C-alpha positions in Angstrom: 103.8 83.5 108.6 105.1 80.4 110.0 106.9 79.4 113.5 110.7 78.7 112.4 112.0 76.9 115.4 113.4 74.2 113.1 115.4 76.5 111.3 116.8 78.5 114.6 120.3 77.7 113.8 120.6 78.2 110.6 118.9 81.9 110.4 121.7 82.6 113.0 124.2 82.2 110.7 124.4 84.9 107.6 126.0 84.4 104.3 129.0 86.4 104.5 128.7 89.3 102.2 131.0 88.6 99.3 130.5 84.5 99.3 126.7 86.1 98.9 126.9 88.1 95.9 129.0 85.3 94.1 126.8 82.9 94.9 124.0 84.6 93.6 125.4 86.5 90.8 124.7 90.2 92.2 123.2 92.6 90.2 125.1 92.1 87.4 122.4 89.4 86.4 119.4 91.3 86.9 116.8 91.2 83.7 115.7 93.7 82.5 111.9 95.3 83.2 109.3 96.9 81.9 107.8 97.9 85.1 110.6 100.9 86.0 108.0 103.7 86.3 106.5 101.0 88.7 109.5 100.9 90.8 110.1 104.2 91.3 106.3 104.9 92.5 107.7 102.3 94.8 110.9 103.5 96.1 109.4 107.1 96.5 106.6 105.0 98.8 109.4 103.8 100.6 111.0 106.6 101.5 107.9 108.6 102.1 105.0 106.5 103.5 104.2 104.4 106.7 103.6 100.4 105.8 101.5 97.9 107.5 100.9 94.1 107.0 97.5 93.4 106.9 94.3 90.4 107.6 91.1 91.4 107.9 89.9 91.3 111.2 87.1 89.1 110.4 88.5 86.8 108.7 88.9 82.9 110.0 91.3 79.9 108.8 90.2 76.8 110.8 91.4 73.4 109.9 91.9 74.5 106.7 88.3 76.3 106.5 88.2 79.9 105.3 85.8 82.5 106.8 85.6 85.3 104.2 86.2 88.9 106.1 82.9 91.3 104.9 83.3 94.7 103.9 82.0 96.2 107.0 85.0 95.0 108.9 87.5 95.4 106.1 85.9 99.4 106.4 86.3 99.4 110.0 89.5 97.8 110.2 91.4 100.4 107.7 89.4 103.5 109.1 91.7 102.6 112.4 94.9 101.6 110.4 94.5 105.1 108.4 95.4 106.9 111.3 98.6 105.9 112.0 99.5 104.1 108.4 99.2 105.1 104.4 100.3 101.9 103.0 99.5 98.5 102.9 101.0 95.0 102.1 98.4 92.0 102.0 98.2 88.4 101.6 95.2 87.8 100.0 93.4 88.8 96.9 89.9 86.6 97.0 88.2 85.7 100.5 86.6 89.1 101.0 89.7 91.1 100.1 88.9 91.4 96.6 87.1 94.7 98.9 90.4 96.0 99.9 91.2 98.1 96.7 88.4 99.8 97.1 87.9 100.4 100.6 91.7 101.6 101.0 91.0 104.3 97.9 88.2 105.6 99.6 90.1 106.1 102.8 92.7 108.0 101.2 95.5 105.4 101.7 98.2 105.7 99.1 100.0 102.9 98.3 98.2 99.0 98.5 101.0 95.9 97.7 98.2 93.2 96.8 99.5 89.5 97.9 98.2 87.0 95.9 98.5 83.8 98.4 98.6 81.2 96.0 99.5 83.0 92.3 98.9 79.4 90.7 95.3 79.9 91.0 93.4 81.7 88.2 90.7 82.7 90.5 93.3 84.6 93.3 95.2 85.4 90.3 92.4 87.2 88.1 92.0 89.3 91.6 94.4 91.3 92.0 95.1 91.6 88.2 91.4 93.2 88.1 92.4 95.4 90.7 95.6 96.4 89.6 93.2 97.7 86.3 90.5 99.5 88.4 93.5 101.2 91.2 96.1 101.5 88.7 97.3 104.6 91.4 96.7 102.7 94.2 98.5 99.3 93.2 102.0 99.6 91.9 103.0 96.3 93.1 102.0 92.2 93.5 103.7 90.0 96.2 103.1 86.7 94.0 102.9 84.2 97.3 104.3 84.5 100.7 106.8 81.8 101.9 106.1 79.1 99.2 109.5 78.0 98.8 110.2 78.0 102.6 107.2 76.0 102.7 107.9 73.9 99.9 104.6 74.5 98.0 107.0 75.8 95.1 110.7 75.4 93.6 112.8 78.6 92.6 112.2 77.6 89.1 108.4 77.0 88.6 108.2 80.5 90.7 110.0 82.4 88.6 108.0 80.7 85.3 105.0 82.1 86.8 106.5 85.5 87.8 107.2 85.6 83.7 103.6 84.6 83.0 102.6 87.4 85.1 104.2 90.4 83.8 103.8 89.3 80.2 100.0 89.8 81.5 100.7 92.8 83.4 104.2 94.6 82.7 103.5 97.8 84.2 103.5 96.2 87.6 106.3 95.8 89.9 106.5 91.8 91.0 107.9 90.3 93.8 107.6 87.3 96.7 107.5 87.3 100.1 110.6 84.2 101.9 112.0 84.3 104.9 115.4 86.4 104.0 117.9 83.1 103.8 115.8 81.9 101.2 117.1 84.4 98.8 120.6 83.2 100.1 121.0 80.1 98.1 122.4 79.8 94.9 119.2 78.1 93.6 117.0 81.7 94.1 119.7 83.3 91.3 117.4 83.1 89.2 114.3 84.2 90.5 115.8 86.9 92.0 117.3 88.3 88.6 113.5 88.6 88.0 112.0 90.3 91.1 111.9 94.0 90.7 111.9 94.7 94.4 112.6 92.4 97.7 109.8 91.3 100.1 111.7 89.4 103.2 110.4 88.6 106.1 113.3 88.9 109.1 112.0 87.4 112.4 114.9 88.3 115.2 112.3 86.3 118.2 113.7 83.1 115.8 117.2 83.5 116.4 118.3 81.5 119.8 119.8 84.4 121.2 116.7 87.0 121.7 115.4 86.1 124.4 118.0 87.9 126.2 119.4 90.1 124.0 118.8 94.0 123.9 116.1 95.1 121.4 118.9 97.6 119.8 120.8 94.1 119.2 117.6 92.4 117.7 117.1 95.7 115.5 120.6 95.6 114.3 120.1 91.6 113.0 117.3 93.4 110.9 119.9 95.7 109.3 122.1 93.5 109.0 120.6 91.1 107.1 119.4 93.9 104.4 123.4 94.8 104.4 123.9 91.2 103.4 120.6 91.1 100.6 121.6 94.4 99.3 124.5 92.9 96.9 121.6 90.1 95.7 118.4 92.7 94.9 117.9 93.8 91.8 115.7 96.8 93.3 114.7 98.5 96.5 114.3 96.5 99.8 111.1 96.1 101.9 111.0 94.3 105.2 107.2 92.6 105.4 107.5 90.8 108.2 109.4 91.9 110.9 107.8 92.2 114.7 107.5 91.2 118.3 104.5 89.6 119.9 103.0 90.9 122.3 102.0 87.9 124.0 102.8 85.3 126.5 104.0 87.0 129.1 105.8 83.8 129.4 107.3 83.6 126.9 109.2 87.1 127.5 106.9 89.2 125.2 105.0 92.0 126.2 103.3 95.2 124.9 106.9 97.2 126.2 108.9 94.8 124.5 107.4 95.1 121.1 107.3 99.0 121.2 110.9 99.1 122.2 112.2 96.6 119.4 109.8 99.4 116.7 111.4 102.2 118.8 115.0 101.1 117.8 114.2 99.6 114.3 113.1 103.0 113.5 116.4 104.1 114.7 119.1 102.2 112.9 116.6 101.8 109.5 115.1 105.1 108.7 113.3 104.5 105.0 114.6 105.3 102.3 114.0 104.7 98.7 116.2 101.5 98.5 115.5 100.0 102.1 112.4 100.0 104.5 110.4 97.6 106.8 106.3 97.5 107.3 105.1 97.0 110.7 103.6 93.7 111.3 101.3 93.0 112.4 98.1 95.1 111.8 96.2 93.4 114.4 96.2 90.4 116.4 93.9 87.3 115.0 93.5 84.6 117.9 92.9 82.0 115.1 96.6 81.9 114.4 97.8 80.5 118.0 96.1 77.1 116.4 97.1 77.3 112.4 98.8 74.9 110.5 102.6 75.4 112.0 105.8 72.8 111.0 106.0 72.4 115.1 102.9 70.2 116.3 101.2 72.2 119.5 99.3 75.5 120.0 101.4 78.8 119.4 100.1 81.4 121.2 102.6 84.1 120.2 101.2 83.6 116.7 98.1 85.4 118.1 99.5 88.5 119.1 101.8 90.0 116.5 99.2 92.9 116.1 100.1 96.8 116.7 96.1 96.6 117.9 94.0 93.9 119.4 91.5 91.5 117.9 88.8 94.3 118.9 91.0 97.4 117.2 92.1 98.9 120.1 96.0 100.5 120.4 98.6 98.6 121.8 101.8 101.1 123.2 103.6 100.5 119.5 100.8 102.2 117.9 100.2 104.9 120.1 103.4 105.7 120.1 103.6 106.3 115.8 102.7 110.0 115.1 99.6 110.4 113.4 99.4 110.8 109.9 97.7 113.5 107.7 95.0 112.6 105.3 95.8 114.4 102.8 99.9 114.3 102.8 101.0 112.5 99.8 
């Protein structure tokens, strides 16, 4: 997830519902999919399970150089997360993330949506395919890329073609990609949307110009409104992969209290069902993210503090307020 300061004005203006449906062709344009059973499993997971977006605490990316996550660190992470979550969304299938499926299965996680950071890279895609084949009861879906269109690392036609190739390779798996919500409004993404079994979207109220002075109820309502306008464009359920509030720095108006308050409101206004749900973003703080690549030059300290747990795996208020999940519940 990258800083979106340059898009504040564009993101603040939601596309009118009727115009968006007309531009995108609505449900009538949806392609037939061989992944209907996987989509049904995903709908059940959205309704019954609690998702969190997860990157290992032992992963580091500095100046483009990746220090892979280690299995022991992943197990420690997931042991902590399993108290409050039973479903995971990841960003990568390699750099140590190839160990996540086996560890998640051993800890009784119920659903894993595997992210493939660069689905055009055969090694990354092959790792995801291997995980699907080894853990078919755990992995119903893949997210092929994270903000590829927003970051201009791909274009709608190329991404749609890639997803079609992966579908031929994994016909029974639900496929999607992850983009900021406004990307799906664009008419040029209509053919891409038609080939997605579900939508994964990033909806960040903090990048709206009104956020700092708004109530948390207003911020949560913004997310709900976005999903209402996306519904006519979706060919399956919608899962908000990223939406949250950093817990610091205080000078920017962020705190553990506001993070927890936002999630309280989001739970109240967006109770999960089989058509729409949200994941908590993110599992853990990542200090290196403050210095990560961004379209806006400089250091962005808030990017280091999205976690419901800090970098030492200690729960913040938002995590402490969640009800514990029984290990045997499915």
